[in-house]
MDAnalysis code that builds the backbone (N, CA, C; Angstrom):
import MDAnalysis as mda
import numpy as np

u = mda.Universe.empty(669, n_residues=223, atom_resindex=np.repeat(np.arange(223), 3), trajectory=True)
u.add_TopologyAttr("name", ["N", "CA", "C"] * 223)
u.add_TopologyAttr("resid", np.arange(1, 224))
u.add_TopologyAttr("resname", ["MET", "ALA", "SER", "GLN", "ARG", "ARG", "ILE", "LYS", "ILE", "ALA", "ARG", "GLY", "ASP", "ALA", "ILE", "VAL", "ASP", "THR", "GLY", "TYR", "PRO", "ARG", "ASN", "ALA", "ILE", "TYR", "LEU", "ILE", "SER", "GLU", "GLY", "TRP", "ALA", "VAL", "SER", "LYS", "LEU", "SER", "ILE", "GLU", "THR", "GLY", "ASN", "THR", "GLN", "ILE", "ILE", "ASP", "ILE", "LEU", "GLY", "PRO", "GLY", "SER", "ILE", "ALA", "GLU", "MET", "THR", "SER", "LEU", "ASN", "ASP", "GLN", "SER", "ALA", "GLU", "GLY", "TYR", "SER", "THR", "VAL", "ALA", "LEU", "GLN", "THR", "VAL", "SER", "VAL", "TYR", "ARG", "ILE", "GLU", "ILE", "ASP", "THR", "LEU", "LEU", "ARG", "LEU", "CYS", "ALA", "GLN", "ASP", "GLU", "THR", "LEU", "THR", "ALA", "TRP", "LEU", "PHE", "GLU", "THR", "LEU", "ALA", "GLY", "HIS", "THR", "ARG", "ARG", "ALA", "TYR", "ARG", "HIS", "LEU", "THR", "THR", "LEU", "GLY", "GLN", "LEU", "SER", "ALA", "ARG", "GLN", "ARG", "LEU", "ALA", "PHE", "ALA", "MET", "LEU", "LYS", "ILE", "ILE", "ASP", "VAL", "ALA", "GLN", "GLN", "THR", "ASP", "PRO", "SER", "SER", "VAL", "GLY", "LYS", "THR", "VAL", "HIS", "LEU", "PRO", "MET", "THR", "GLN", "GLU", "GLU", "ILE", "GLY", "ASN", "MET", "LEU", "GLY", "LEU", "THR", "ASN", "VAL", "SER", "ILE", "SER", "LYS", "LEU", "MET", "SER", "ALA", "PHE", "ARG", "ARG", "GLU", "GLU", "LEU", "ILE", "ASP", "TYR", "ALA", "ARG", "ASN", "ARG", "ILE", "ILE", "VAL", "GLN", "ASP", "VAL", "ALA", "ALA", "LEU", "SER", "GLN", "ILE", "CYS", "GLY", "MET", "ARG", "LEU", "GLU", "SER", "ASP", "TYR", "THR", "ASP", "ALA", "GLU", "PRO", "THR", "ARG", "LEU", "VAL", "ALA", "ASN", "LEU"])
u.atoms.positions = np.array([
    [3.828, 5.505, 27.259],
    [4.927, 4.634, 26.676],
    [4.866, 4.738, 25.176],
    [3.688, 4.749, 24.716],
    [3.587, 4.778, 23.125],
    [4.328, 5.863, 22.589],
    [4.344, 7.169, 23.120],
    [4.955, 8.408, 22.542],
    [6.351, 8.269, 22.732],
    [7.045, 7.470, 23.638],
    [8.260, 7.291, 23.866],
    [8.941, 6.464, 22.728],
    [8.033, 5.590, 22.190],
    [8.435, 4.558, 21.151],
    [8.132, 5.163, 19.624],
    [7.736, 6.282, 19.516],
    [7.370, 6.948, 18.241],
    [8.745, 7.242, 17.534],
    [8.629, 6.752, 16.400],
    [9.849, 6.816, 15.499],
    [9.622, 7.617, 13.916],
    [10.568, 8.408, 13.685],
    [10.368, 9.068, 12.323],
    [11.319, 8.432, 11.262],
    [10.587, 7.996, 10.279],
    [11.517, 7.275, 9.084],
    [11.415, 8.221, 7.899],
    [12.721, 8.374, 7.481],
    [12.662, 9.526, 6.304],
    [12.453, 8.677, 5.088],
    [12.013, 9.459, 3.889],
    [11.612, 8.968, 2.717],
    [13.031, 8.050, 2.244],
    [12.657, 6.775, 1.542],
    [13.633, 5.974, 1.177],
    [14.245, 5.004, 2.113],
    [14.048, 5.237, 3.313],
    [14.734, 4.463, 4.391],
    [13.784, 3.467, 4.597],
    [14.378, 2.237, 5.101],
    [13.643, 1.101, 5.406],
    [13.147, 1.216, 7.010],
    [11.659, 0.781, 7.034],
    [11.132, 0.560, 8.249],
    [11.517, -0.723, 8.926],
    [11.429, -1.662, 7.904],
    [12.040, -3.032, 8.361],
    [12.405, -3.655, 7.015],
    [13.601, -4.565, 7.298],
    [14.276, -5.194, 6.038],
    [14.597, -6.581, 6.699],
    [15.222, -7.313, 5.683],
    [15.743, -8.611, 6.255],
    [16.669, -8.662, 7.265],
    [17.382, -7.724, 7.544],
    [18.476, -7.806, 8.549],
    [17.930, -7.173, 9.953],
    [16.606, -6.909, 10.025],
    [15.989, -6.287, 11.185],
    [15.775, -7.410, 12.232],
    [15.888, -7.127, 13.468],
    [15.326, -8.289, 14.482],
    [13.977, -8.310, 14.377],
    [13.264, -9.489, 14.887],
    [11.874, -9.676, 14.666],
    [11.243, -9.592, 15.897],
    [11.534, -8.753, 16.856],
    [11.040, -8.879, 18.062],
    [10.154, -7.673, 18.394],
    [9.740, -7.004, 17.414],
    [8.725, -5.881, 17.203],
    [7.939, -5.599, 16.069],
    [6.755, -5.023, 16.141],
    [6.226, -4.728, 14.983],
    [6.108, -2.903, 14.886],
    [5.909, -2.524, 13.792],
    [5.970, -0.950, 13.671],
    [4.548, -0.552, 12.977],
    [3.790, 0.153, 13.652],
    [2.436, 0.549, 13.370],
    [2.691, 2.069, 12.834],
    [2.282, 2.151, 11.500],
    [2.420, 3.249, 10.874],
    [1.133, 4.383, 11.233],
    [1.536, 5.378, 11.904],
    [0.442, 6.309, 12.357],
    [0.398, 7.452, 11.491],
    [1.367, 7.879, 10.504],
    [1.284, 9.082, 9.402],
    [2.092, 8.669, 8.472],
    [1.860, 8.802, 7.197],
    [2.475, 8.556, 5.977],
    [2.291, 7.599, 5.356],
    [3.035, 7.168, 4.249],
    [2.636, 6.089, 3.320],
    [4.261, 5.257, 3.181],
    [4.005, 3.965, 3.031],
    [5.176, 3.121, 2.861],
    [4.762, 2.096, 1.707],
    [5.864, 1.508, 1.055],
    [5.576, 0.465, 0.212],
    [6.411, -1.101, 0.846],
    [5.832, -2.013, 0.506],
    [6.436, -3.190, 0.711],
    [7.203, -3.714, -0.482],
    [8.566, -4.146, -0.491],
    [9.193, -4.663, -1.457],
    [9.751, -6.028, -1.469],
    [10.070, -6.651, -2.624],
    [10.454, -8.048, -2.588],
    [11.533, -7.840, -3.754],
    [12.823, -8.461, -3.295],
    [13.762, -8.523, -4.378],
    [13.487, -9.898, -5.284],
    [13.552, -9.791, -6.632],
    [13.324, -10.720, -7.587],
    [14.603, -11.204, -8.316],
    [14.419, -12.318, -9.001],
    [15.513, -12.987, -9.672],
    [16.405, -12.119, -10.400],
    [15.700, -11.245, -11.258],
    [16.376, -10.277, -12.102],
    [17.349, -9.513, -11.511],
    [17.128, -9.194, -9.972],
    [18.093, -8.389, -9.455],
    [17.368, -7.119, -9.136],
    [16.116, -6.818, -9.591],
    [15.409, -5.740, -9.306],
    [14.606, -5.816, -8.110],
    [13.829, -4.923, -7.796],
    [13.022, -5.037, -6.532],
    [11.490, -4.682, -6.962],
    [10.663, -5.543, -6.693],
    [9.411, -5.590, -6.901],
    [8.370, -4.986, -5.933],
    [7.593, -3.741, -6.028],
    [6.895, -3.281, -4.946],
    [5.555, -4.307, -4.933],
    [5.260, -4.859, -3.852],
    [4.089, -5.729, -3.686],
    [2.866, -5.320, -2.939],
    [3.048, -4.133, -2.209],
    [1.931, -3.822, -1.391],
    [2.237, -2.176, -0.907],
    [0.862, -1.583, -0.679],
    [1.014, -0.229, -0.260],
    [0.519, -0.066, 1.181],
    [1.208, 0.590, 1.958],
    [0.991, 0.680, 3.367],
    [0.668, 2.045, 3.879],
    [-0.574, 2.386, 4.182],
    [-0.869, 3.628, 4.661],
    [-1.020, 3.747, 6.078],
    [-1.569, 4.929, 6.708],
    [-1.788, 4.951, 8.119],
    [-2.625, 3.864, 8.691],
    [-2.210, 3.305, 9.955],
    [-3.315, 2.121, 10.503],
    [-2.461, 0.827, 9.966],
    [-1.444, 1.041, 8.928],
    [-1.018, -0.498, 8.471],
    [0.156, -0.768, 9.459],
    [0.645, -2.109, 9.317],
    [1.616, -2.613, 10.087],
    [2.770, -3.097, 9.163],
    [4.148, -2.493, 9.716],
    [5.296, -3.107, 8.940],
    [5.938, -3.974, 9.920],
    [6.027, -5.332, 9.537],
    [6.598, -6.441, 10.427],
    [7.090, -7.315, 9.619],
    [8.040, -8.067, 10.514],
    [8.730, -9.285, 9.589],
    [8.347, -10.676, 10.385],
    [7.591, -10.363, 11.442],
    [7.313, -11.653, 12.523],
    [6.700, -12.876, 11.774],
    [5.749, -12.316, 10.809],
    [4.817, -13.501, 10.165],
    [5.751, -14.111, 9.070],
    [7.078, -13.579, 8.678],
    [7.863, -14.289, 7.694],
    [8.704, -15.243, 8.196],
    [8.938, -16.554, 7.258],
    [10.054, -17.566, 7.828],
    [11.450, -16.942, 7.044],
    [12.473, -17.592, 7.566],
    [13.777, -17.057, 7.048],
    [13.686, -17.002, 5.470],
    [13.130, -18.043, 4.950],
    [13.246, -18.142, 3.310],
    [12.349, -16.966, 2.828],
    [11.063, -16.768, 3.350],
    [10.213, -15.877, 2.725],
    [10.626, -14.468, 3.022],
    [11.485, -14.262, 4.115],
    [11.948, -13.093, 4.512],
    [13.059, -12.565, 3.512],
    [13.782, -13.367, 3.048],
    [14.925, -12.978, 2.222],
    [14.479, -12.003, 1.086],
    [15.164, -10.824, 1.094],
    [14.979, -9.764, 0.129],
    [13.615, -9.067, 0.245],
    [13.014, -9.174, 1.517],
    [11.741, -8.363, 1.947],
    [12.186, -7.225, 2.541],
    [11.339, -6.002, 2.284],
    [11.693, -4.854, 2.961],
    [10.326, -3.951, 2.949],
    [10.263, -2.966, 4.040],
    [9.210, -1.986, 3.957],
    [9.796, -0.702, 3.978],
    [9.684, 0.158, 2.861],
    [10.239, 1.413, 2.658],
    [9.309, 2.498, 2.907],
    [9.819, 3.651, 3.337],
    [8.861, 4.949, 3.461],
    [8.784, 5.601, 2.132],
    [7.715, 5.832, 1.697],
    [7.436, 6.846, 0.622],
    [7.719, 8.268, 0.866],
    [7.427, 8.547, 2.175],
    [7.722, 9.892, 2.593],
    [8.046, 9.914, 4.049],
    [8.257, 11.127, 4.811],
    [8.768, 10.862, 6.231],
    [7.432, 10.289, 6.877],
    [7.784, 9.130, 7.447],
    [6.631, 8.407, 8.202],
    [6.876, 8.420, 9.705],
    [5.729, 8.483, 10.399],
    [5.825, 8.256, 11.849],
    [5.320, 6.835, 12.186],
    [6.022, 6.111, 12.990],
    [5.473, 4.705, 13.209],
    [5.897, 4.577, 14.774],
    [5.022, 3.688, 15.383],
    [5.301, 3.239, 16.696],
    [5.804, 1.890, 16.792],
    [7.019, 1.680, 17.539],
    [7.611, 0.365, 17.632],
    [6.980, -0.270, 19.021],
    [6.367, -1.409, 18.521],
    [5.811, -2.294, 19.572],
    [6.307, -3.464, 19.742],
    [6.892, -3.834, 20.848],
    [7.670, -5.016, 21.231],
    [6.583, -6.150, 21.216],
    [6.967, -7.359, 20.496],
    [6.008, -8.504, 20.474],
    [5.538, -8.865, 21.858],
    [6.397, -8.927, 22.821],
    [6.014, -9.439, 24.077],
    [4.843, -8.367, 24.720],
    [5.167, -7.356, 24.510],
    [4.058, -6.110, 24.849],
    [2.826, -6.404, 24.328],
    [2.947, -6.629, 22.918],
    [1.542, -6.679, 22.293],
    [0.976, -8.013, 22.564],
    [1.583, -9.040, 22.857],
    [0.954, -10.383, 23.288],
    [0.118, -10.127, 24.571],
    [0.687, -9.281, 25.536],
    [0.232, -9.088, 26.831],
    [-1.033, -8.118, 26.605],
    [-1.107, -7.456, 25.669],
    [-2.354, -6.480, 25.437],
    [-3.281, -7.143, 24.608],
    [-2.864, -8.058, 23.779],
    [-3.928, -9.018, 23.241],
    [-4.748, -9.877, 23.916],
    [-3.919, -10.245, 24.963],
    [-4.597, -11.414, 26.073],
    [-5.436, -10.446, 26.897],
    [-5.504, -9.251, 26.892],
    [-6.390, -8.455, 27.942],
    [-7.667, -7.866, 26.965],
    [-7.306, -7.879, 25.596],
    [-8.330, -7.160, 24.747],
    [-8.660, -7.985, 23.458],
    [-9.873, -8.639, 23.272],
    [-10.158, -9.375, 22.180],
    [-10.175, -8.520, 20.875],
    [-10.643, -7.375, 21.168],
    [-10.941, -6.368, 20.133],
    [-9.450, -6.031, 19.427],
    [-8.458, -5.941, 20.283],
    [-7.199, -5.755, 19.832],
    [-6.749, -6.880, 19.063],
    [-6.942, -8.065, 19.506],
    [-6.516, -9.307, 18.803],
    [-7.121, -9.361, 17.459],
    [-8.439, -9.024, 17.421],
    [-9.238, -9.259, 16.094],
    [-8.699, -8.264, 15.108],
    [-8.391, -7.126, 15.744],
    [-7.898, -6.007, 14.769],
    [-6.479, -6.500, 14.127],
    [-5.732, -6.922, 14.978],
    [-4.275, -7.255, 14.572],
    [-4.366, -8.328, 13.435],
    [-5.100, -9.383, 13.826],
    [-5.247, -10.477, 12.865],
    [-5.707, -10.005, 11.575],
    [-6.722, -9.211, 11.525],
    [-7.386, -8.816, 10.333],
    [-6.410, -7.827, 9.521],
    [-5.873, -7.007, 10.302],
    [-4.838, -6.098, 9.697],
    [-3.729, -6.956, 8.916],
    [-3.177, -7.840, 9.567],
    [-2.057, -8.721, 8.861],
    [-2.573, -9.561, 7.861],
    [-3.884, -10.076, 8.016],
    [-4.467, -10.809, 7.073],
    [-4.567, -10.151, 5.660],
    [-4.980, -8.787, 6.064],
    [-5.267, -7.869, 4.775],
    [-3.909, -7.697, 4.011],
    [-2.781, -7.463, 4.898],
    [-1.605, -7.292, 4.021],
    [-1.098, -8.553, 3.306],
    [-1.323, -9.602, 3.823],
    [-0.822, -10.866, 3.138],
    [-1.907, -11.078, 1.854],
    [-3.165, -10.759, 2.162],
    [-4.097, -10.838, 0.884],
    [-3.862, -10.020, -0.220],
    [-3.589, -8.724, 0.031],
    [-3.290, -7.753, -1.030],
    [-2.129, -8.142, -1.659],
    [-0.945, -8.597, -0.974],
    [0.449, -8.842, -1.432],
    [0.117, -10.040, -2.431],
    [-0.597, -11.018, -2.117],
    [-0.772, -12.198, -2.741],
    [-1.584, -11.922, -3.900],
    [-2.626, -11.152, -3.790],
    [-3.628, -10.864, -4.760],
    [-2.757, -10.092, -6.123],
    [-1.933, -9.301, -5.445],
    [-1.032, -8.465, -6.406],
    [-0.055, -9.279, -7.278],
    [0.616, -10.121, -6.530],
    [1.580, -11.022, -7.143],
    [0.918, -12.001, -8.121],
    [-0.331, -12.514, -7.818],
    [-1.005, -13.546, -8.656],
    [-1.782, -12.812, -9.887],
    [-1.992, -11.440, -9.578],
    [-3.016, -10.962, -10.549],
    [-2.182, -10.362, -11.777],
    [-1.088, -9.658, -11.378],
    [-0.551, -8.903, -12.559],
    [-0.294, -9.659, -13.717],
    [0.159, -10.805, -13.551],
    [0.495, -11.750, -14.683],
    [-0.690, -11.949, -15.629],
    [-1.887, -11.741, -15.279],
    [-2.995, -12.173, -15.818],
    [-3.567, -11.012, -16.599],
    [-2.962, -9.802, -16.360],
    [-3.652, -8.361, -16.731],
    [-2.842, -7.838, -17.624],
    [-3.300, -7.016, -18.680],
    [-2.920, -6.237, -19.752],
    [-2.435, -4.894, -18.949],
    [-1.388, -4.210, -19.631],
    [-0.865, -3.189, -19.115],
    [-1.947, -2.026, -18.872],
    [-2.990, -2.024, -19.647],
    [-4.220, -1.084, -19.198],
    [-4.779, -1.551, -17.886],
    [-4.928, -2.843, -17.986],
    [-5.645, -3.266, -16.894],
    [-4.972, -3.254, -15.492],
    [-3.576, -3.160, -15.526],
    [-2.751, -3.133, -14.509],
    [-2.722, -1.854, -13.776],
    [-2.985, -0.815, -14.568],
    [-2.798, 0.726, -14.047],
    [-4.236, 0.986, -13.430],
    [-5.331, 0.369, -13.932],
    [-6.517, 0.400, -13.262],
    [-6.572, -0.359, -12.110],
    [-6.005, -1.344, -12.009],
    [-5.758, -2.180, -10.670],
    [-5.088, -1.459, -9.605],
    [-4.064, -1.062, -10.099],
    [-3.248, -0.200, -9.005],
    [-3.886, 1.249, -8.502],
    [-4.732, 1.760, -9.324],
    [-5.525, 2.978, -8.794],
    [-6.615, 2.422, -7.557],
    [-7.171, 1.279, -8.000],
    [-8.111, 0.610, -7.147],
    [-7.567, 0.300, -5.902],
    [-6.354, -0.320, -6.003],
    [-5.697, -0.863, -4.798],
    [-5.186, 0.227, -3.945],
    [-4.758, 1.275, -4.433],
    [-4.297, 2.386, -3.665],
    [-5.511, 3.137, -2.779],
    [-6.680, 3.171, -3.557],
    [-7.704, 3.635, -2.805],
    [-8.309, 2.713, -1.766],
    [-8.340, 1.437, -2.088],
    [-8.685, 0.562, -1.258],
    [-7.852, 0.603, 0.099],
    [-6.534, 0.681, 0.026],
    [-5.760, 0.784, 1.250],
    [-6.081, 1.776, 1.858],
    [-6.235, 3.100, 1.365],
    [-6.788, 4.264, 2.130],
    [-8.174, 4.223, 2.887],
    [-9.023, 3.509, 2.290],
    [-10.408, 3.342, 2.795],
    [-10.351, 2.084, 3.861],
    [-9.423, 0.980, 3.765],
    [-9.472, 0.042, 4.639],
    [-8.780, 0.511, 6.020],
    [-7.899, 1.305, 5.781],
    [-6.957, 1.624, 7.133],
    [-7.643, 2.872, 7.574],
    [-8.260, 3.601, 6.966],
    [-9.118, 4.906, 7.519],
    [-10.543, 5.196, 6.725],
    [-11.412, 4.675, 7.250],
    [-12.745, 4.721, 6.526],
    [-13.216, 6.244, 6.598],
    [-12.595, 7.110, 7.231],
    [-12.929, 8.545, 7.160],
    [-12.455, 9.086, 5.906],
    [-11.638, 8.600, 5.217],
    [-11.091, 8.875, 3.888],
    [-12.066, 8.931, 2.753],
    [-13.276, 7.907, 2.998],
    [-14.052, 7.781, 2.073],
    [-14.759, 9.205, 1.515],
    [-14.767, 9.477, 0.032],
    [-15.079, 10.510, -0.260],
    [-14.279, 11.761, -0.321],
    [-13.022, 11.576, 0.315],
    [-12.132, 12.653, 0.368],
    [-10.985, 12.409, -0.529],
    [-10.030, 13.259, -0.565],
    [-8.767, 13.256, -1.432],
    [-7.531, 12.559, -0.653],
    [-7.096, 11.427, -1.138],
    [-5.871, 10.911, -0.624],
    [-4.615, 11.244, -1.433],
    [-3.723, 11.826, -0.498],
    [-2.514, 12.337, -1.149],
    [-1.249, 11.165, -0.973],
    [-0.891, 10.746, -2.062],
    [0.119, 9.590, -1.888],
    [1.318, 10.113, -2.726],
    [2.519, 9.998, -1.819],
    [3.757, 10.715, -2.407],
    [4.396, 9.435, -3.268],
    [3.870, 9.039, -4.294],
    [4.369, 7.931, -5.113],
    [4.653, 8.514, -6.506],
    [5.848, 8.288, -7.000],
    [6.208, 8.693, -8.334],
    [5.752, 7.849, -9.457],
    [5.825, 8.365, -10.697],
    [5.339, 7.632, -11.894],
    [6.330, 6.410, -11.857],
    [7.572, 6.694, -11.487],
    [8.327, 5.484, -11.710],
    [8.051, 4.381, -10.586],
    [7.879, 4.702, -9.362],
    [7.366, 3.870, -8.581],
    [6.166, 3.240, -8.745],
    [5.159, 3.876, -9.426],
    [3.834, 3.308, -9.942],
    [4.196, 2.019, -10.915],
    [5.155, 2.651, -11.763],
    [5.732, 1.435, -12.776],
    [6.332, 0.276, -12.235],
    [7.255, 0.653, -11.116],
    [7.604, -0.499, -10.484],
    [6.780, -1.417, -9.832],
    [5.749, -1.046, -9.386],
    [4.753, -1.673, -8.745],
    [3.996, -2.601, -9.728],
    [3.920, -2.118, -11.111],
    [3.102, -2.728, -12.117],
    [4.008, -3.596, -12.998],
    [5.298, -3.481, -12.988],
    [6.249, -4.093, -13.973],
    [6.108, -3.400, -15.291],
    [5.817, -2.155, -15.292],
    [5.551, -1.376, -16.661],
    [6.808, -0.267, -16.554],
    [7.185, 0.247, -17.792],
    [8.193, 1.377, -17.938],
    [7.491, 2.572, -17.746],
    [8.366, 3.551, -17.587],
    [7.850, 5.076, -17.576],
    [7.106, 5.376, -18.738],
    [7.452, 5.022, -19.998],
    [6.834, 5.412, -21.185],
    [5.512, 4.804, -21.083],
    [5.517, 3.465, -20.818],
    [4.027, 2.715, -20.800],
    [3.063, 3.379, -19.809],
    [3.669, 4.057, -18.758],
    [2.697, 4.571, -17.825],
    [2.253, 5.772, -18.188],
    [3.261, 6.682, -18.880],
    [2.847, 7.809, -19.453],
    [1.731, 7.683, -20.484],
    [1.945, 6.761, -21.384],
    [0.950, 6.552, -22.505],
    [-0.611, 6.163, -22.198],
    [-0.475, 5.178, -20.939],
    [-1.835, 4.699, -20.291],
    [-2.194, 5.885, -19.680],
    [-1.453, 6.812, -18.935],
    [-2.270, 7.751, -18.169],
    [-2.630, 8.853, -19.076],
    [-2.178, 9.159, -20.258],
    [-2.818, 10.021, -21.113],
    [-4.128, 9.407, -21.830],
    [-4.215, 8.221, -22.044],
    [-5.348, 7.440, -22.446],
    [-6.443, 7.462, -21.505],
    [-6.010, 7.427, -20.098],
    [-7.071, 7.376, -19.170],
    [-7.666, 8.905, -19.027],
    [-6.819, 9.898, -19.286],
    [-7.191, 11.280, -19.137],
    [-8.152, 11.503, -20.169],
    [-7.888, 11.005, -21.437],
    [-8.838, 11.454, -22.567],
    [-10.201, 10.775, -22.468],
    [-10.161, 9.527, -21.539],
    [-11.530, 9.024, -21.554],
    [-12.089, 9.495, -20.139],
    [-11.508, 10.602, -19.634],
    [-12.028, 11.094, -18.214],
    [-12.023, 10.088, -17.150],
    [-11.139, 9.132, -17.111],
    [-11.118, 8.133, -15.961],
    [-10.222, 8.948, -14.862],
    [-9.204, 9.813, -15.218],
    [-8.368, 10.361, -14.322],
    [-8.046, 11.748, -14.882],
    [-7.453, 12.610, -14.139],
    [-7.038, 14.078, -14.545],
    [-5.619, 13.934, -13.778],
    [-4.707, 14.813, -14.428],
    [-3.423, 15.159, -13.895],
    [-2.639, 16.388, -14.523],
    [-2.319, 17.141, -13.458],
    [-1.572, 18.396, -13.784],
    [-0.654, 18.680, -12.477],
    [0.276, 19.512, -12.808],
    [1.170, 20.054, -11.570],
    [1.516, 18.834, -10.788],
    [2.161, 17.813, -11.489],
    [2.537, 16.694, -10.652],
    [1.600, 16.091, -9.640],
    [0.329, 16.067, -10.257],
    [-0.800, 15.221, -9.433],
    [-1.696, 14.434, -10.425],
    [-2.053, 13.507, -9.915],
    [-3.132, 12.608, -10.450],
    [-4.403, 12.481, -9.707],
    [-5.495, 12.514, -10.395],
    [-6.875, 12.396, -9.596],
    [-7.633, 11.538, -10.276],
    [-8.091, 10.350, -9.494],
    [-8.943, 9.262, -10.027],
    [-10.493, 9.973, -9.945],
    [-11.031, 10.029, -11.115],
    [-12.192, 10.537, -11.414],
    [-13.423, 9.588, -11.404],
    [-13.078, 8.303, -11.922],
    [-14.251, 7.345, -12.073],
    [-13.866, 5.888, -11.641],
    [-13.979, 5.741, -10.346],
    [-13.538, 4.320, -9.767],
    [-14.418, 3.286, -10.493],
    [-15.666, 3.526, -10.663],
    [-16.542, 2.421, -11.247],
    [-15.863, 2.117, -12.745],
    [-15.658, 2.933, -13.572],
    [-15.030, 2.676, -14.835],
    [-13.663, 1.889, -14.794],
    [-12.882, 2.131, -13.607],
    [-11.556, 1.454, -13.546],
    [-11.787, 0.053, -13.009],
    [-12.839, -0.142, -12.320],
    [-13.234, -1.294, -11.670],
    [-13.508, -2.215, -13.028],
    [-14.349, -1.704, -13.861],
    [-14.777, -2.520, -15.048],
    [-13.603, -2.896, -15.856],
    [-12.575, -2.036, -15.986],
    [-11.516, -2.337, -16.892],
    [-10.580, -3.398, -16.427],
    [-10.470, -3.403, -15.088],
    [-9.652, -4.587, -14.536],
    [-10.449, -5.904, -14.174],
    [-11.814, -5.561, -14.090],
    [-12.668, -6.945, -13.613],
    [-12.292, -6.923, -12.069],
    [-12.436, -6.070, -11.474],
    [-12.127, -6.080, -9.759],
    [-12.988, -4.928, -9.292],
    [-13.365, -5.153, -8.007],
    [-14.014, -4.005, -7.520],
    [-13.182, -3.792, -5.982],
    [-13.590, -2.649, -5.376],
    [-12.798, -2.197, -4.254],
    [-13.242, -3.264, -3.194],
    [-12.187, -3.736, -2.398],
    [-12.494, -4.624, -1.281],
    [-13.140, -3.726, -0.313],
    [-12.989, -2.655, -0.040],
    [-13.640, -1.728, 1.141],
    [-14.982, -1.625, 0.736],
    [-15.402, -1.517, -0.597],
    [-16.690, -1.501, -1.100],
    [-17.657, -0.546, -0.413],
    [-17.258, 0.780, -0.336],
    [-18.107, 1.756, -0.006],
    [-19.133, 2.121, -0.977],
    [-20.153, 1.313, -1.215],
    [-20.912, 1.452, -2.517],
    [-21.797, 2.581, -2.355],
    [-22.266, 3.175, -1.293],
    [-23.135, 4.102, -0.968],
    [-22.420, 5.476, -0.735],
    [-21.193, 5.546, -0.590],
    [-20.467, 6.847, -0.546],
    [-19.873, 7.286, -1.883],
    [-19.565, 8.531, -1.908],
    [-18.774, 9.110, -2.949],
    [-17.311, 8.561, -2.834],
    [-16.906, 8.028, -4.067],
    [-15.471, 7.420, -4.225],
    [-14.479, 8.407, -3.544],
    [-13.506, 7.760, -2.968],
    [-12.208, 8.360, -2.478],
    [-11.545, 8.699, -3.766],
    [-11.001, 10.308, -3.632],
    [-10.153, 10.426, -4.861],
    [-8.695, 10.335, -4.510],
    [-7.712, 9.879, -5.361],
    [-6.516, 9.754, -5.181],
    [-5.499, 11.010, -5.664],
    [-4.860, 11.409, -5.110],
    [-3.949, 12.415, -5.592],
    [-2.464, 11.842, -5.441],
    [-1.494, 11.722, -6.357],
    [-0.393, 10.989, -6.297],
    [0.614, 12.057, -7.148],
    [2.041, 11.860, -6.615],
    [2.954, 12.760, -7.385],
    [3.425, 12.017, -8.711],
    [3.886, 12.923, -9.679],
    [4.173, 12.191, -10.817],
    [5.616, 12.711, -11.147],
])
């Protein structure tokens, strides 16, 4: 049944948005996406990053909070469409599935809330450090096997700026400074996080996934 419901979503296309029916959730099996929210200026703010194992859904949002909300693919994404009725039946049969579902949805809500409430309190330098940690966190929470490995994120410099409320010029200057300090390295349209601990100190936050005994996950993103 699951294989018949697997859907491919092209980069830039919505997995869900305000106009979608709320009778299903979409489990991301491959690829990365971002959740966006339209703001009063008419622009769209990226509020969360979703990796493999994340859920794109509208069911937890009421009509008011769903207005202007969407989840958009950063690359070609594979998702499984799971009808709510089917999901509820499965949850009734498996407590482990129920716990996973609630924890996953709670994690999405927690990250989005933290993102929106934190950015206004951080300097531009702290915002970029926060973003790097957040991306690694998502990778490690959705896929613990990614710890100590390289995560490839198809996110452009412009999209990183959109997530942080910063211009391309600001992002370029900050990234140059981070490279001089050997916090990151970048070349050939890629960025690699080299010092997770230092970035954590800069923004005053730590990885929620907190794999303290493991080699930090490296992030590789498009620029």
